[in-house]
C-alpha positions in Angstrom: 80.6 159.9 48.6 79.9 160.7 52.6 82.4 160.9 55.0 81.8 160.3 58.2 82.9 164.5 58.6 80.9 165.6 56.2 77.9 163.9 58.4 78.9 164.1 62.0 79.5 167.5 64.2 82.7 169.0 64.7 80.7 168.7 69.1 80.6 165.3 68.6 84.1 163.9 66.4 85.4 166.0 69.2 83.7 164.0 72.4 84.1 160.0 70.4 87.8 161.4 69.8 88.3 162.4 73.3 86.6 159.0 74.8 89.2 156.8 72.2 91.7 158.4 73.4 90.8 157.8 77.6 90.1 154.3 76.5 93.8 154.0 75.3 95.1 156.0 78.7 92.8 153.7 80.7 94.4 149.8 78.6 98.2 151.5 78.8 98.1 152.1 82.7 96.5 148.5 83.0 98.7 147.3 81.4 101.6 148.3 83.3 100.2 149.2 87.1 101.1 145.5 88.1 104.3 143.8 89.5 104.6 140.2 90.5 107.5 138.3 93.0 107.3 135.0 93.0 109.2 133.4 96.7 110.2 129.9 97.3 111.1 127.3 100.1 108.5 129.3 102.7 107.7 127.1 105.6 104.1 126.4 105.0 102.7 123.1 107.2 99.1 124.2 107.4 96.5 126.1 107.7 97.4 128.2 110.4 100.9 128.7 108.4 98.7 129.6 105.2 96.5 132.4 106.8 99.7 133.8 107.9 100.8 134.3 105.0 98.4 135.7 103.3 97.9 138.2 106.0 101.5 139.1 106.0 101.0 140.0 102.6 97.8 141.8 102.7 98.4 143.6 105.1 101.7 145.2 102.6 98.4 145.8 100.1 99.1 142.6 98.1 97.7 139.6 97.1 99.1 136.4 97.5 99.0 132.9 95.6 100.4 130.0 97.8 101.4 126.7 96.5 102.6 124.6 98.8 105.8 126.4 99.9 106.0 128.5 97.0 104.0 132.8 97.3 103.2 134.4 94.8 103.2 138.3 95.6 101.2 140.8 93.8 101.2 144.4 94.4 100.2 147.3 92.8 103.9 147.5 91.4 107.9 146.8 92.1 109.0 148.8 94.9 105.1 147.6 96.9 106.3 143.7 96.1 108.9 144.1 98.1 107.6 145.6 100.7 105.1 142.4 100.9 107.9 141.0 101.0 109.3 142.3 103.7 106.2 142.2 105.3 106.5 138.7 104.8 109.5 137.9 106.1 108.9 140.2 109.5 105.9 138.0 110.0 108.7 134.5 110.4 108.4 133.1 106.8 112.1 133.2 104.4 112.1 131.2 101.7 114.2 132.2 98.5 113.3 136.0 96.6 112.7 137.2 100.0 115.2 140.7 101.8 117.5 138.0 104.6 117.4 139.7 107.7 120.9 141.0 108.5 122.6 139.0 111.0 126.1 139.6 112.9 127.9 136.7 113.2 129.3 135.9 116.4 130.2 132.5 118.5 128.1 132.5 121.2 127.2 130.0 123.8 123.1 131.7 123.7 120.8 133.0 121.8 117.4 134.7 121.8 115.1 133.6 118.8 112.2 135.9 118.3 109.5 136.6 115.6 109.9 132.5 114.4 106.4 132.0 112.7 105.5 129.0 115.6 101.4 128.7 115.2 101.8 124.6 115.7 103.3 121.4 116.3 105.0 121.6 112.9 106.2 124.3 112.7 108.1 123.2 116.6 109.2 119.5 114.5 110.9 121.7 111.5 113.0 123.9 113.4 114.1 122.1 115.9 115.5 120.2 112.2 116.9 123.4 111.4 118.2 123.6 114.5 119.9 120.6 114.9 121.7 120.9 111.2 123.9 123.8 113.1 126.9 122.3 114.4 127.0 123.2 118.3 123.2 123.3 119.5 122.5 121.5 122.2 119.1 122.8 122.8 115.9 125.5 122.6 112.9 126.5 124.2 110.7 126.9 120.9 107.9 125.8 121.7 103.9 125.8 119.7 103.0 129.5 119.9 106.0 131.1 121.5 107.0 134.8 120.8 110.8 133.5 121.9 113.2 131.2 121.9 116.6 130.8 123.4 118.9 128.5 121.5 122.0 126.9 123.5 125.8 125.6 123.3 128.3 127.3 121.2 127.3 127.8 117.8 127.3 130.9 114.8 124.5 133.0 114.8 125.3 133.2 110.9 125.3 129.3 110.8 121.5 129.3 112.8 120.2 132.0 110.7 121.0 130.6 107.7 119.8 127.4 109.3 115.9 128.8 110.4 116.2 130.1 106.4 116.6 127.3 104.9 113.8 125.4 106.5 111.4 128.9 105.3 111.8 131.1 108.6 112.8 134.3 109.4 114.1 136.1 112.7 115.7 138.3 115.2 118.5 137.0 116.5 120.0 138.6 119.9 
C-alpha cells in the first residue's frame, strides 16, 4: 500500500503544509476582524439625513446599514466601531448606543446650540417638537441649514440636551 509521504517528495509535502497553515491563519483573521454596533432612535427623516449618517460613519472608516431610525455600524474592530459612533454624534445625530455628549447642567435664559443636523424642514420641525418638551423654553432660531441656533426662555441645559438626544439629535450647548 502506498502512503502519501512515500510518493510525494519532502519539499512538496512541506510546501503543501505551509499553504494549508496560511489558509487557516487567513480564515482565523477574517473571523476575528469585524465588530458591529447598533444605534437606535437616530433622527432620519429624509435622504439628506441618511446621506449625512452614512458620510459620518464612512468618514471614520466603517460602514453603515440604515433602516429607518436604526443604524448598524460595522467596522474592523470594536474601537473603530466606537470611533464611527463618535463621528455620528459629531455630525449632529444621536441614538441609544451612541456616546452622549457631556453637558453641564445649568439654569439659563439663553443657550447657543451648534452642530445639530438640520438639512430640511422636517429636521427643524423635529427640533421644534423637542424644544417644546423642555420646561421653560419660550423660543428658538433653528432654521433649515443652520449650523447653530439660539434657544431662549428659562430652562436647564441638561433638559435641553436630553430633549434633543431623545429626538435623535446631538449638538453642543453653550
